C-alpha distance (Angstrom), angle and dihedral (degrees) to the residues before:
residue distance angle dihedral
X1 . . .
X2 3.81 . .
X3 3.84 118.8 .
X4 3.86 113.6 -95.7
X5 3.75 110.2 -80.4
X6 3.85 95.4 19.3
X7 3.70 131.2 101.9
X8 3.85 120.4 -144.7
X9 3.77 119.0 -127.7
X10 3.82 93.1 -106.0
X11 3.71 91.3 46.6
X12 3.81 91.5 51.5
X13 3.83 91.2 48.0
X14 3.85 90.8 50.8
X15 3.79 90.3 48.1
X16 3.68 92.3 51.1
X17 3.79 91.1 50.0
X18 3.88 92.8 47.6
X19 3.80 99.2 46.9
X20 3.84 115.6 87.5
X21 3.78 115.5 -116.7
X22 3.84 115.2 -101.4
X23 3.76 118.5 -123.1
X24 3.84 92.6 -110.4
X25 3.87 91.6 53.9
X26 3.81 91.4 60.3
X27 3.77 106.3 94.3
X28 3.77 99.1 163.2
X29 3.81 123.6 109.2
X30 3.89 127.1 -101.8
X31 3.72 116.2 -112.6
X32 3.75 123.5 -155.6
X33 3.79 131.5 -163.1
X34 3.82 110.6 -169.8
X35 3.84 120.0 -171.4
X36 3.80 93.0 -41.4
X37 3.75 123.4 179.2
X38 3.81 131.1 176.5
X39 3.78 130.3 -156.5
X40 3.77 127.9 -175.3
X41 3.81 104.6 -163.6
X42 3.92 107.0 -49.6
X43 3.89 93.3 -19.7
X44 3.71 118.1 95.9
X45 3.84 106.7 -150.2
X46 3.77 99.0 175.5
X47 3.79 130.5 25.1
X48 3.82 134.2 -164.7
X49 3.82 97.2 -27.5
X50 3.84 117.6 176.1
X51 3.80 132.2 169.7
X52 3.82 139.7 127.6
X53 3.80 128.4 -133.8
X54 3.79 113.0 -151.6
X55 3.79 123.0 -133.2
X56 3.87 109.9 -76.2
X57 3.81 93.1 3.7
X58 3.80 123.1 146.8
X59 3.85 101.7 -136.5
X60 3.77 122.1 -178.5
X61 3.80 130.1 -161.3
X62 3.89 119.9 -155.2
X63 3.72 132.8 168.1
X64 3.81 144.9 127.0
X65 3.82 118.9 -46.6
X66 3.86 111.2 -86.1
X67 3.83 95.1 22.6
X68 3.73 94.6 122.5
X69 3.78 101.7 -101.7
X70 3.82 94.0 140.4
X71 3.77 91.5 43.1
X72 3.79 90.1 55.1
X73 3.76 91.1 48.3
X74 3.82 91.2 51.5
X75 3.83 88.8 51.7
X76 3.74 89.8 54.7
X77 3.74 87.3 49.9
X78 3.77 91.6 52.5
X79 3.90 91.8 -118.8
X80 3.77 93.0 112.3
X81 3.84 121.6 37.4
X82 3.73 122.9 -132.2
X83 3.82 118.8 -113.5
X84 3.77 91.7 -149.2
X85 3.76 135.2 0.0
X86 3.87 128.3 29.5
X87 3.70 141.7 -90.0
X88 3.81 124.1 -158.5
X89 3.80 141.7 -177.9
X90 3.79 102.4 -145.4
X91 3.82 108.2 -48.0
X92 3.91 91.8 -21.0
X93 3.91 121.1 95.4
X94 3.72 111.9 -128.5
X95 3.81 106.8 -124.8
X96 3.74 103.8 144.3
X97 3.83 139.7 11.3
X98 3.76 118.5 -70.1
X99 3.73 137.4 -168.7
X100 3.90 86.0 -126.2
X101 3.76 87.8 70.9
X102 3.79 111.6 54.4
X103 3.74 120.7 -163.4
X104 3.85 130.7 -147.0
X105 3.80 114.8 -171.3
X106 3.78 132.1 -154.6
X107 3.81 96.1 -117.4
X108 3.73 115.1 90.8
X109 3.76 95.4 -166.1
X110 3.79 115.0 40.4
X111 3.87 100.0 48.0
X112 3.86 94.0 63.5
X113 3.76 125.0 74.3
X114 3.85 104.1 -121.8
X115 3.85 93.8 -155.0
X116 3.84 93.0 54.8
X117 3.84 127.4 78.5
X118 3.80 122.9 -119.5
X119 3.73 89.7 -96.9
X120 3.78 94.7 47.8
X121 3.91 91.7 48.0
X122 3.83 89.6 52.3
X123 3.72 93.7 47.0
X124 3.81 95.5 43.8
X125 3.82 96.9 99.7
X126 3.83 90.4 45.1
X127 3.80 90.3 53.7
X128 3.80 89.7 51.8
X129 3.85 87.0 54.4
X130 3.75 88.3 52.6
X131 3.79 92.6 -123.1
X132 3.73 111.2 174.7
X133 3.81 116.3 -94.2
X134 3.77 91.7 -114.7
X135 3.78 95.9 51.6
X136 3.78 91.0 42.2
X137 3.69 91.7 54.7
X138 3.73 90.7 48.9
X139 3.69 93.4 52.2
X140 3.78 93.8 44.6
X141 3.82 91.4 51.2
X142 3.75 90.0 49.6
X143 3.85 92.2 49.2
X144 3.80 91.0 45.1
X145 3.88 91.1 54.2
X146 3.75 92.4 44.3
X147 3.89 93.3 58.0
X148 3.83 95.1 37.5
X149 3.76 101.5 -110.6
X150 3.73 102.0 125.6
X151 3.85 110.0 140.7
X152 3.86 92.1 31.1
X153 3.80 98.7 73.3
X154 4.00 94.0 110.2
X155 3.75 94.7 47.5
X156 3.82 124.3 108.8
X157 3.81 119.1 -129.4
X158 3.88 93.8 -106.3
X159 3.87 87.0 62.9
X160 3.75 92.5 58.5
X161 3.85 133.4 85.8
X162 3.79 118.3 -121.7
X163 3.74 94.3 -100.7
X164 3.88 90.3 50.8
X165 3.76 89.2 51.0
X166 3.81 90.3 53.8
X167 3.82 89.4 49.4
X168 3.80 88.9 55.9
X169 3.82 89.5 52.9
X170 3.81 91.0 49.9
X171 3.84 91.8 45.8
X172 3.83 92.0 49.2
X173 3.87 90.1 53.3
X174 3.78 91.6 46.0
X175 3.81 94.5 47.7
X176 3.80 92.2 71.5
X177 3.90 87.7 53.7
X178 3.95 96.2 -125.5
X179 3.74 120.3 -163.7
X180 3.77 89.1 -138.3
X181 3.76 131.2 32.1
X182 3.94 115.7 -155.5
X183 3.77 114.3 -163.4
X184 3.81 122.8 -169.0
X185 3.87 108.4 -160.1
X186 3.82 88.6 -53.7
X187 3.84 95.4 175.8
X188 3.80 100.6 39.2
X189 3.83 95.5 101.4
X190 3.79 93.3 51.1
X191 3.80 131.0 92.4
X192 3.86 117.6 -95.9
X193 3.68 95.2 -103.9
X194 3.78 97.5 49.4
X195 3.77 88.5 47.4
X196 3.77 91.3 56.4
X197 3.83 90.9 50.2
X198 3.68 93.4 48.1
X199 3.81 95.2 47.5
X200 3.76 88.2 58.1
X201 3.70 90.2 48.1
X202 3.68 96.8 51.2
X203 3.89 90.1 51.3
X204 3.83 86.5 50.4
X205 3.80 93.3 51.3
X206 3.81 94.3 43.5
X207 3.79 91.5 53.9
X208 3.81 89.3 46.6
X209 3.89 97.9 51.8
X210 3.88 97.7 25.3
X211 3.71 93.9 -144.7
X212 3.85 127.1 153.8
X213 3.87 113.1 -95.0
X214 3.78 127.1 -167.8
X215 3.77 108.6 -173.5
X216 3.88 128.1 -172.5
X217 3.80 120.7 -153.4
X218 3.77 140.4 152.0
X219 3.81 89.7 -151.6
X220 3.85 113.8 95.5
X221 3.82 92.0 -166.8
X222 3.72 90.3 53.5
X223 3.87 91.4 45.5
X224 3.80 92.7 55.0
X225 3.76 93.7 41.2
X226 3.85 90.9 58.5
X227 3.79 112.0 22.2
X228 3.82 131.8 87.6
X229 3.92 83.5 -164.6
X230 3.73 129.8 20.1
X231 3.79 121.1 -158.4
X232 3.81 117.2 -160.1
X233 3.79 117.3 -151.0
X234 3.86 126.0 -149.8
X235 3.79 121.1 -120.7
X236 3.83 118.6 -84.8
X237 2.83 154.0 -78.7
X238 3.76 100.7 71.4
X239 3.88 89.9 8.7
X240 3.80 119.5 -173.4
X241 3.87 137.1 170.5
X242 3.80 109.4 -70.2
X243 3.87 98.1 -177.4
X244 3.75 142.7 -18.3
X245 3.75 118.9 -140.7
X246 3.83 125.3 -157.8
X247 3.84 111.2 -136.9
X248 3.78 101.8 -155.0
X249 3.82 96.2 178.0
X250 3.76 128.0 123.3
X251 3.85 121.9 -113.1
X252 2.87 130.0 -78.4
X253 3.87 89.9 45.6
X254 3.75 120.3 -134.1
X255 3.80 106.9 -135.9
X256 3.75 91.8 -162.5
X257 3.81 97.9 53.8
X258 3.80 117.0 113.4
X259 3.84 89.1 -120.2
X260 3.86 94.7 54.1
X261 3.84 93.0 43.2
X262 3.85 90.0 48.4
X263 3.96 91.4 51.7
X264 3.71 90.7 46.4
X265 3.75 93.9 52.2
X266 3.72 93.5 46.7
X267 3.84 93.5 50.8
X268 3.82 91.3 42.4
X269 3.80 90.2 54.2
X270 3.86 92.5 50.6
X271 3.76 93.7 50.1
X272 3.84 91.7 46.1
X273 3.71 87.8 51.5
X274 3.71 90.9 51.9
X275 3.78 93.7 47.6
X276 3.83 90.2 50.0
X277 3.90 89.7 55.2
X278 3.80 89.7 51.2
X279 3.81 91.2 53.5
């Protein structure tokens, strides 16, 4: 037991995880999606989508399979252009990819360079920016520590587990110090236990760096475990935002609490309704 008036290290870590982030701690960038639509040829994939992500917010997108969640995330990244409407990062229109918006993909294989070590993969974006070797090494070391990969810096990707490969992806995105982190179902290809571990880790990292996160998932439980707000998309084609739920629950989330279960059932009912319409 800790002496009276003192908090143990585990207790302090738990308190930091449970307490909400104050407004002045949130150093990420606001992201705005304003009346955005997207067509591929004659097919309208997304229609009239609008929402704003606050600086430092953890915002999650869920919806039926094929509704365009990943397409919308790539539009926020600047990889895919909008057909109509506008997207912005603060006062700046999003018209192309930017190092201020880091991207983490679902695949655990193709995003990594197989011929580069863990440290070299993480530092790749910094090398392109021509950051000095000394500064690059410091940033890589910091990112390695943040995702728990110390001792694995010299390994090649084929020597890593799936979970470790995804940690490398996250570390590479964090190394360039983005103001927003965009994550496209990053844990979907992993086994259930590894997913649980990395879900806890991404919350820890987010609360440490206070950046803005937009996270796409098809898993309602994952969405409620991670997000401060969860946006539910309608079924495609011409998908849009059906609702946005505030998740006013302390971290780490208790999946058995009445509040968590109530939100889960509400979102599940909305998605099932959308799937039924698509059928």
